[in-house]
N, C-alpha and C positions, 0 to 999 in steps of 0.2 A: 219069804219071797221079797226081793227089793221093791221099794215103792217108787212111783214116778216122781221125778223132781220138778218143782215149779220154779218160776223165774226168781222169786224172792229167795228161796233156799239156794238156788244156784249162785246168786250174788253173794250170799253168806259164805258159801264154799270158796268163792273167789277171794273173799276177805281172809279166810283161814289160810289159803294158799299164799296170799301176799304176806301175811304175818310170818309164816314159816320161811318164806324166801328172804324176808328181811333178817330173820334170825340167822339164816345161812350166811348172809353177807357179814354180819357181826362175828359169826363163828370163824370166818376166814382170817380174821385179824388175830393170829395165834399169839403174837407177842404182847398184845394189849389186854391187860387184866380187866379193865372196865368193859371193853367190848365183849370179852368172853362172858362176863356177868350179864350183860344185856342180852346176849344170845340165849342163855338158859332161861332168862325171864321171858323172852319172846317165844321160845319153844313151849314153855309152860302155858303161855297165853294162847297159843294155837290149840293146844290140847283142851284147855278150859272152854274156848270159844266153840270148838267142834262138839263137845259134850252138850253145850247149850243148844246148838243148831239141831242136834239129834233129838233132844227132848221136845223142842218146839215143833219139829217136823212130824214126830210120831204122836205127840199129844199136845196140840195147840193150846188147849185150855190150861195146861200146866205151866206155871212160872218156874224157870230154873232157879235152883238154889245159888247162893253166893259163896258159901263156904265150900272149898274144894272137895273135901271128903263127903259132905252132904250131897254135892253135885254128882259125884261118882255113884253114890248109892241110888240117887234118883234116876240117873241115866240107866244104871243096871236094871232097876225095877221096870222102867218103861220098855227097855229092850226085851226083857223076859215076858212082860205082859203082852207084847205084840209078836211074840214067838220069833224073835231074832236071836242070833248068837250073842253070848255074853260080851262085855267090853273086852276088846283085844289088848294085849300088852299091859294088862292091869298092874302087875307088879312093877313094871318098868316106868309107866307114866306116874305112878306114885313116887318112884325114885326121882324122876325129873322134877316133880313138884317139891320134893324134899331139898334137892340141890338148889332149886330156885329160891326157896325160903332162906337157905343158908347164905346165898349170894346177896339177896335183897335186904334181909333183916339182920344178918349177923356178920356181914362182910367176909364171908368165907368164899373167896373167889375160886372158881373151878379152874383146873388145869386144862390143857388142850385136849387130852384124852377124854376127860370127863365131858367136855363140851361135845366132842365127837360122838361119844356114846349117847348123849342126850339127843343129838341130831338124829342118830339112827333109830332110837326108840320112838321119837316123836313121828318120824316119817313112817315107820312101820305101823304105828297106831292109826295115824290119819289115813293111810292107804287101806288098811284092813277094814276100818269102820265105814269108810266111804263105799267100799265094795259091798260090805254086808248090808247097809241100809238102802243105798241107791243103785247098787250094781254098777258103779262107776269106778274107773281107774283114776286115782288121785293125780297121777302123772299126765293124764289126758285133760285135766282141768287147766286150761291155759290162760294165764294172765293176759296174753296177747288179745284176748277177746275184749278186754277193757279199753284197748287202744282204738281211737277214733279214726286216725289217719290211715287210709286204706293201704297205701304202699308200704308204710312203716309197719303196719299190722301184719302184712304178708311176710315181711322179713322176719318178724318175731315169731309168727306161727311156724315158719320153716325152721327157725333156730330151735324152737322147743321140740319139734319133731326129730331133728337130727341128733339131739342130745342123748336120746335113748339108743343110738347106734354107735358102737365103738369106732367104726371106721369113718364116722361123719362128724367127729368132735370138732375138727378144725373148721368144717363148713358151718357148724352150729355157732362157733365164735364169730366167724366172718359175717354171717347173716345178722346176728344180734348187734354186732358193731356197726354194720351198715345202717340198720334201723336207728340206732342211737346217734350216730354221726350225722345222719340226714336230718334228724330232729334238731340237733344243735345248729346245723347249717342254715336251717330255715329261720330259727329264732334269733340267730346272732345279728343279722342285719336290723331286725326290729329293735334290738337292745342298743346296738352301737351305731347303726346307720352304715353307709358306705365308708370306704377307707377315709379316715378323717384327714382333713387338710392340716389339722394340728400336727399329726404324725409327720406329714410331708415337710412342714416347716421345721420341725425338730431335726429331721435328718438333713435337709438341704441347707439349713442355715446354722448348723451346729459347728461347722468347720471340720467335721470328721468326714472320712471317706472310706469306701469299701468295707473292710471288716468292722470298723467302728459303727458305720451306718447299719450294718447287719445286726450287730450286738444291740444297738438301741431299739431297732424294730423287734427283735426277738424278745427283749425284755418287756417292751410295751405290749406285745401280743400275749405274753405269759400273764401279765397283770390283767389284761382284758379277760383272758380265759378264767382266771381265778374269780374275778368279779362276776362274770356271767354265771359260773357254777354256784356262787353264793346267792345270786339273785334267784336262781332256779331251785335253791335249797337242795343241791346235790353235794353229798359229802366229798370233800376234796381228797381225803385219804383213800376212799373207795375208788374215786376216779383215777388216782395214781396207780392203784393196784390193777385196775382195768387196763391202763396204758402199759403196765409192765407185762401183761399177757398178750394184748393185742398189738402193741407196737404203735407205729404211726399209721393212721388211716387218712388217705388223701382222696377227697371227693372230686370227681371230674363231672362238672355240670352236664347233665344229659347222658352221662356214661357211667361206667362201673367205678366202684371204690377200690383203690389200690392200697395194699397193706405192705408195710416195710418193717421188718424186725420181728415178725411173729415166728416162733419156732415151728419146724415141720411136724413135730410130734407134741401134742398137748395132753394134759391129764384131764380126766373127767371132772375132777373137782374144779379145775380152772374153767372149763366150759360151763359148769353149773353156776360158778360165780358170775361169769360174764353175762350169761342169759338172765340171771336174777337181777344183777345190777342194771342192765340195760332196760329190761321190762319195767322195773320199778322206777327208773329215772324217766323213761318216756311217759309213763302215766303221770308222774309228778310234773313234768314239763307241760303236758296238756291241761292239768288242773290249774296251772298258773297262767299260761298264755292263751288258753282256749284253742281255737283252730290253729294248728301248726302252720298251715298254708297262709294264714292271716293272723299272725301273733298279735295279741292285744288289740285286735280290730284295726290293724295298721292302715289297711286300705280305706276303711271308713273315715279314719282321721285325716288321711290325705285328701279325700273328697270334701270333707268339711272345711279343711284349710283352703282348698281351691275355691270353694264357693264363697268363703269369707273374703278372699283376695279379689274375686270377681266383683263382689258388691262394692268393695272399697274403690276399685278402679272405675 
């Protein structure tokens, strides 16, 4: 019979899910051998972490083993002792670990099919053991619950719900993108301020007009975007893949987000990538800037500066 989940264990399952989704992002880079290797390493890490979570949840006094095979034996023993089903997908998770060892220790880089198989086996294992031990559906463990900003969190919760429905994949992508773009919209001003007078001077005093002005601004904005992503520790290659699926997203303050260039039909793998990328990126942004509505404590700094100027005058 499944056991009741406590908050600590729930947080650990969120971590497992986040590791798995990060592996999915790396797995999507089919042409990059290094990122394919990183994907299988992270799939194996998700399996390893889940086994340790199971052991600690079922037998808190037991310290999980470090060696993978010892860990498998220990987890199997604890599950049997507590009258749970055996470890699911056992042959396959051992194969994932073998592939991980080859990639990490012997430079045997997996091909795209092997990575895809590792993804399937890892997902099936995580889903089955989560259901067995806690009676939970892995796909219902939502990383959106980690997000603090209420409006952005709602976008991501809806995006994760839609992804399980074939006729709602486009809506899933749109909701995830709206959450991510809104997060960027809020932090951009804190990083760069309002439109810089420096940009205005470049354009108005450069001697160029019309198209040249536009080219300068576009180039400057692209540079700003790359710098912002770097400051927020968001992988630029992943961002470009996100853009290739989503197209251009234009936020209307106080209104809806408009999308240009998104295809009418999208694949589930594309929706999974966008949701994984956006949820991971938003969590990353909040970990760096704090409150998205007040990035880096911007308003507190403004108040301190105002008080300082008041005293000087």
